[in-house]
C-alpha positions in Angstrom: 10.2 4.1 9.1 10.4 3.7 5.3 10.4 0.4 3.4 7.5 -1.4 2.0 4.6 -2.8 4.2 4.1 -6.5 3.8 1.9 -8.9 5.7 1.8 -12.6 5.2 -1.7 -14.0 5.8 -2.4 -16.7 8.3 -3.2 -19.9 6.4 -5.4 -22.8 7.1 -8.0 -25.0 5.5 -11.5 -26.5 6.0 -13.5 -29.3 4.5 -16.8 -28.4 2.7 -20.0 -30.4 2.4 -18.7 -32.3 -0.6 -15.6 -33.4 1.3 -13.3 -31.0 -0.6 -10.5 -29.3 1.4 -10.5 -25.6 0.7 -7.5 -23.3 1.4 -8.2 -20.2 3.6 -6.3 -17.0 4.3 -6.6 -14.4 7.1 -5.1 -10.9 7.2 -5.8 -9.3 10.6 -5.8 -5.6 11.4 -4.0 -6.3 14.7 -1.2 -8.1 12.8 -0.7 -5.1 10.6 -0.6 -2.8 13.7 1.8 -5.0 15.4 4.0 -5.1 12.4 4.0 -1.3 11.8 4.1 -0.1 15.4 5.1 -3.0 17.7 2.7 -4.4 20.2 3.4 -1.8 22.9 2.6 1.2 20.7 -0.1 -0.5 18.6 -2.0 2.2 16.8 -5.7 2.0 17.5 -7.6 0.6 14.6 -10.8 2.4 13.6 -12.5 -0.1 15.9 -11.5 2.2 18.8 -12.1 1.3 22.5 -15.9 1.5 22.5 -16.0 -2.2 21.8 -14.9 -4.0 24.9 -14.0 -7.5 23.5 -10.4 -6.8 22.5 -7.9 -9.5 21.6 -5.1 -10.3 24.0 -1.6 -9.6 22.7 1.4 -11.9 23.2 2.4 -10.2 26.4 -1.1 -10.1 27.9 -2.1 -6.6 26.9 -5.3 -6.2 24.9 -5.4 -5.7 21.2 -8.5 -4.0 20.0 -11.1 -6.0 18.1 -11.6 -5.4 14.4 -13.9 -2.5 13.4 -15.5 -5.0 11.0 -15.0 -8.6 9.6 -14.8 -8.8 5.8 -15.3 -12.1 4.0 -13.6 -11.8 0.5 -15.0 -13.9 -2.4 -12.8 -14.1 -5.5 -13.9 -14.6 -9.2 -13.8 -17.3 -11.8 -10.4 -18.8 -12.9 -8.3 -16.8 -10.3 -7.8 -17.4 -6.6 -8.1 -15.5 -3.3 -4.6 -14.0 -3.0 -4.6 -13.0 -6.7 -7.6 -10.7 -6.1 -6.8 -9.7 -2.6 -3.3 -8.4 -3.5 -1.6 -6.4 -6.3 1.1 -7.1 -8.8 4.6 -6.1 -7.4 5.4 -4.5 -10.8 3.7 -4.2 -14.2 4.9 -7.6 -15.6 5.0 -9.6 -12.4 4.1 -13.3 -12.3 0.9 -13.1 -10.4 0.0 -10.8 -7.4 2.1 -10.7 -4.3 2.1 -7.1 -3.2 0.1 -6.3 0.0 0.9 -2.6 0.2 -1.9 -0.5 -1.3 -4.2 -3.5 -2.0 -7.8 -3.6 -0.8 -6.7 -6.0 1.9 -4.1 -3.5 3.2 -6.5 -0.6 3.1 -9.1 -2.7 5.1 -6.6 -3.8 7.7 -5.4 -0.2 8.0 -9.0 0.9 8.7 -9.2 -1.8 11.4 -11.0 -4.6 9.5 -10.0 -8.2 9.5 -10.1 -9.9 6.0 -10.9 -13.6 5.6 -10.8 -15.3 2.2 -10.6 -18.8 0.8 -10.0 -20.3 -2.6 -13.3 -21.5 -4.0 -13.5 -25.2 -4.8 -11.7 -26.0 -8.0 -9.7 -22.8 -7.8 -6.2 -21.9 -6.4 -4.9 -24.3 -3.8 -8.4 -25.8 -3.0 -9.3 -29.3 -4.0 -11.2 -29.9 -7.2 -14.4 -31.9 -7.7 -13.6 -34.9 -10.0 -10.1 -33.4 -10.4 -11.5 -30.8 -12.8 -10.2 -27.2 -12.5 -12.7 -24.3 -12.1 -15.7 -26.6 -12.1 -18.7 -26.9 -9.8 -21.5 -29.5 -10.0 -24.2 -27.0 -8.9 -23.7 -23.2 -8.7 -25.2 -23.1 -5.2 -22.3 -25.1 -3.9 -20.2 -21.9 -4.0 -22.6 -19.8 -1.8 -23.0 -22.9 0.5 -19.2 -22.9 1.0 -19.3 -19.1 1.7 -22.1 -19.7 4.3 -20.1 -22.5 5.9 -16.9 -20.4 6.0 -18.6 -17.3 7.4 -20.3 -19.3 10.2 -16.9 -20.9 11.0 -15.2 -17.5 11.1 -18.0 -16.2 13.4 -17.5 -19.1 15.8 -13.8 -18.4 15.9 -14.4 -14.8 17.0 -16.9 -16.0 19.7 -14.2 -18.4 21.0 -11.6 -15.6 21.0 -14.0 -13.4 23.0 -14.4 -16.2 25.5 -10.6 -16.7 25.8 -10.1 -12.9 26.3 -12.8 -12.7 29.0 -11.0 -15.6 30.8 -7.6 -13.9 30.4 -9.0 -10.6 31.7 -11.0 -12.2 34.5 -14.4 -10.8 33.3 -17.8 -12.1 32.3 -18.9 -9.4 29.9 -19.5 -8.9 27.0 -21.0 -12.3 26.7 -19.3 -14.3 24.0 -22.0 -14.5 21.3 -22.5 -13.7 17.7 -24.7 -10.7 18.6 -21.7 -9.1 20.2 -19.4 -9.5 17.2 -18.2 -6.6 15.0 -20.3 -6.1 11.9 -19.6 -8.5 9.0 -19.5 -7.6 5.3 -19.1 -9.9 2.3 -17.1 -8.5 -0.6 -17.3 -10.3 -3.9 -15.6 -9.7 -7.2 -16.9 -10.7 -10.7 -18.3 -14.3 -10.3 -17.6 -13.8 -6.5 -20.1 -10.9 -6.7 -22.8 -13.3 -8.1 -21.9 -15.9 -5.4 -22.2 -13.1 -2.8 -25.7 -12.1 -4.0 -26.8 -15.7 -4.0 -25.4 -16.1 -0.5 -27.6 -13.2 0.7 -30.6 -14.9 -0.9 -29.9 -18.3 0.7 -29.0 -16.8 4.1 -30.4 -13.2 4.4 -29.1 -12.6 8.0 -25.6 -13.9 7.5 -24.0 -10.5 6.9 -24.6 -6.8 7.6 -24.0 -5.7 4.1 -22.2 -6.6 0.8 -19.8 -4.9 -1.6 -20.1 -6.1 -5.2 -17.3 -5.4 -7.7 -18.2 -5.8 -11.4 -20.6 -8.6 -10.3 -21.3 -11.3 -13.0 -25.1 -10.9 -12.7 -25.5 -11.1 -16.5 -23.2 -12.6 -19.2 -22.1 -10.4 -22.2 -23.6 -12.6 -24.9 -26.6 -13.5 -22.8 -29.3 -13.1 -25.4 -27.7 -15.6 -27.7 -26.7 -17.9 -24.9 -30.2 -17.8 -23.3 -31.9 -18.6 -26.6 -29.4 -21.4 -27.2 -29.8 -22.6 -23.6 -33.6 -22.8 -23.6 -34.0 -24.3 -27.1 -31.5 -27.0 -26.4 -32.1 -27.5 -22.6 -33.9 -30.8 -22.9 -31.1 -32.2 -25.1 -28.4 -30.6 -23.0 -29.9 -32.2 -19.9 -29.9 -35.6 -21.6 -26.3 -35.1 -22.8 -25.0 -33.5 -19.6 -23.1 -36.6 -18.4 -21.3 -36.7 -21.7 -20.8 -33.0 -22.2 -20.0 -31.9 -18.7 -16.3 -32.4 -19.1 -16.1 -30.9 -22.5 -14.2 -27.6 -22.5 -15.9 -25.5 -25.1 -16.2 -21.9 -24.1 -13.3 -19.5 -24.5 -13.1 -16.6 -22.0 -12.2 -13.0 -22.0 -8.7 -11.9 -21.2 -7.6 -8.5 -19.8 -7.3 -5.7 -22.4 -4.0 -4.5 -21.0 -1.0 -6.5 -22.1 0.8 -6.3 -18.8 -2.3 -7.4 -16.9 -2.8 -10.3 -19.4 0.8 -11.4 -18.8 0.5 -11.2 -15.0 -2.8 -13.3 -15.1 -1.2 -15.9 -17.3 2.1 -16.1 -15.4 0.4 -17.1 -12.1 0.4 -20.9 -12.0 -2.6 -20.9 -9.7 -4.8 -19.1 -12.3 -6.6 -21.3 -14.9 -6.7 -20.2 -18.6 -8.2 -23.2 -20.3 -11.6 -23.3 -22.0 -14.6 -23.2 -19.7 -16.3 -26.5 -19.0 -19.7 -27.1 -20.6 -20.9 -28.1 -17.1 -19.5 -25.0 -15.5 -21.1 -22.7 -18.2 -24.4 -24.5 -17.5 -23.9 -24.0 -13.7 -23.1 -20.3 -14.1 -26.1 -19.7 -16.3 -28.3 -21.5 -13.7 -26.7 -19.4 -11.0 -27.5 -16.2 -12.8 -31.1 -17.2 -13.5 -31.7 -18.4 -9.9 -30.2 -15.1 -8.6 -32.4 -13.0 -10.9 -35.6 -14.9 -10.0 -34.6 -15.5 -6.4 -35.8 -13.8 -3.1 -35.6 -10.0 -2.8 -32.4 -8.5 -1.6 -32.9 -6.3 1.5 -29.3 -6.2 2.7 -27.4 -2.9 2.4 -25.1 -3.0 -0.6 -22.6 -1.1 -2.7 -22.1 -2.1 -6.4 -19.0 -0.8 -8.2 -19.3 -1.5 -12.0 -17.9 -0.3 -15.3 -20.3 0.6 -18.2 -17.5 -0.6 -20.6 -17.0 -3.9 -18.8 -15.5 -6.4 -21.3 -16.2 -9.5 -19.3 -19.8 -9.2 -17.9 -22.8 -7.3 -19.0 -23.0 -4.3 -16.7 -26.8 -4.0 -17.3 -27.0 -6.7 -14.6 -25.8 -4.2 -12.0 -28.2 -1.5 -13.3 -31.1 -3.9 -13.1 -30.2 -5.1 -9.6 -30.1 -1.5 -8.4 -33.4 -0.7 -10.0 -35.2 -3.8 -8.8 -34.0 -4.5 -5.2 -35.9 -3.2 -2.2 -32.9 -2.6 0.0 -33.2 0.6 1.9 -29.5 1.3 1.7 -28.1 0.7 -1.8 -25.5 2.5 -3.8 -24.4 1.9 -7.4 -21.2 3.6 -8.6 -20.2 3.6 -12.3 -16.5 3.6 -12.8 -16.7 5.4 -16.2 -13.1 4.8 -17.4 -12.4 1.2 -16.3 -12.9 -2.3 -17.6 -13.6 -5.4 -15.6 -10.7 -5.9 -13.1 -11.7 -3.1 -10.7 -9.3 -4.1 -7.9 -6.1 -4.0 -9.8 -6.6 -2.2 -13.1 -4.7 1.1 -13.2 -5.3 4.0 -12.8 -8.8 3.6 -11.3 -8.2 0.8 -8.9 -7.0 3.1 -6.1 -10.3 5.0 -6.3 -12.3 1.7 -6.3 -10.5 0.5 -3.1 -11.0 3.9 -1.5 -14.8 3.9 -2.3 -15.3 0.3 -1.1 -13.4 0.8 2.2 -15.2 4.1 2.9 -18.6 2.4 2.3 -17.8 -0.3 4.8 -16.3 2.1 7.4 -19.2 4.5 7.1 -21.5 1.7 8.2 -19.3 -0.2 10.6 -18.2 2.9 12.5 -20.6 5.8 11.7 -18.7 9.1 11.8 -15.3 7.5 11.0 -15.4 8.8 7.4 -15.6 12.5 7.0 -18.5 13.8 4.8 -16.1 15.5 2.4 -14.5 12.1 1.8 -18.0 10.7 0.9 -18.7 13.4 -1.6 -15.5 13.6 -3.7 -15.7 15.4 -6.9 -17.4 12.8 -9.1 -16.6 14.2 -12.4 -12.9 14.5 -11.7 -13.0 11.1 -10.0 -14.2 9.5 -13.2 -17.2 8.0 -11.6 -21.0 8.5 -11.2 -22.9 7.7 -8.0 -26.5 6.6 -7.7 -27.5 6.3 -4.0 -30.8 5.4 -2.3 -30.6 5.5 1.5 -33.8 5.6 3.4 -33.4 6.8 7.0 
């Protein structure tokens, strides 16, 4: 019937290589179907019945497996639920609304969404007690790799349990038989996602990058400053690493700015010197790192106020991936997942891109070639058959 659709995530935690406990969240497609239709009449997710390793429902009947597994990586200063959900109203304190969010749209299409608060963010533990701080930028992608491998093992264990419950031996519970897996990263999470693909090229089947922080806005000045003073900075790092010295951009829209600031789990202090250093190192490593061959979609805004969108342009031009798409959101700023009015379009494009690859034929061709001019976006695509 009517009413709003809401779905509380499953919560848990895991301990990373540095011994920090990180908060995790899971929104399952089957949980949404159960909530909307009840178990008996569970609507088939787009995963459809071609995939035999379905989950077992509470009463013993099978629930279909996800069409895809999506690992969600949030950006700097915010946390997983903030970027995975929407504000309940224009001046809400943080984001709590599931309906219409990218998480809801992915669940609706049959995808499971797994996210965690990066170390130093949200409800996850902090290194040296410092918010939004990391000793080495690669600690972020290493956490994503650990989390993704853990999620894969959980699905393999689920398959084994289902096989036992159904009294069958096939399909063999293994990672090869899992649904396709995509990593979706927003802002700094986009940079983390690219770096993850460089460190572990076969971890995922593709990635979606939303306003990725490949390049800083004032990069020329910062680069010059960074290189000239690097020897001195290196020497002074122990003294300076805790100094908060770099202000950060806030949303242009007053309501969005209020919502960001009113969420107690977001951090709005000055950026650590050590974190700025780590982010710069991360950007340089990513740019000079191994080639990207993974299929990917970048959604970026030419007028991005937070990151230099030339980074997205350069990545599209320079990567050898045989399936790459860059979509310019011409009328948007930085927060593509929740900035009105274009955020619905962004979510639509991102979900369609995943579904087109996870379940070829599940997205109609008219959907894929919407009127670009009216949609306020420009598509550049390179798909080699």
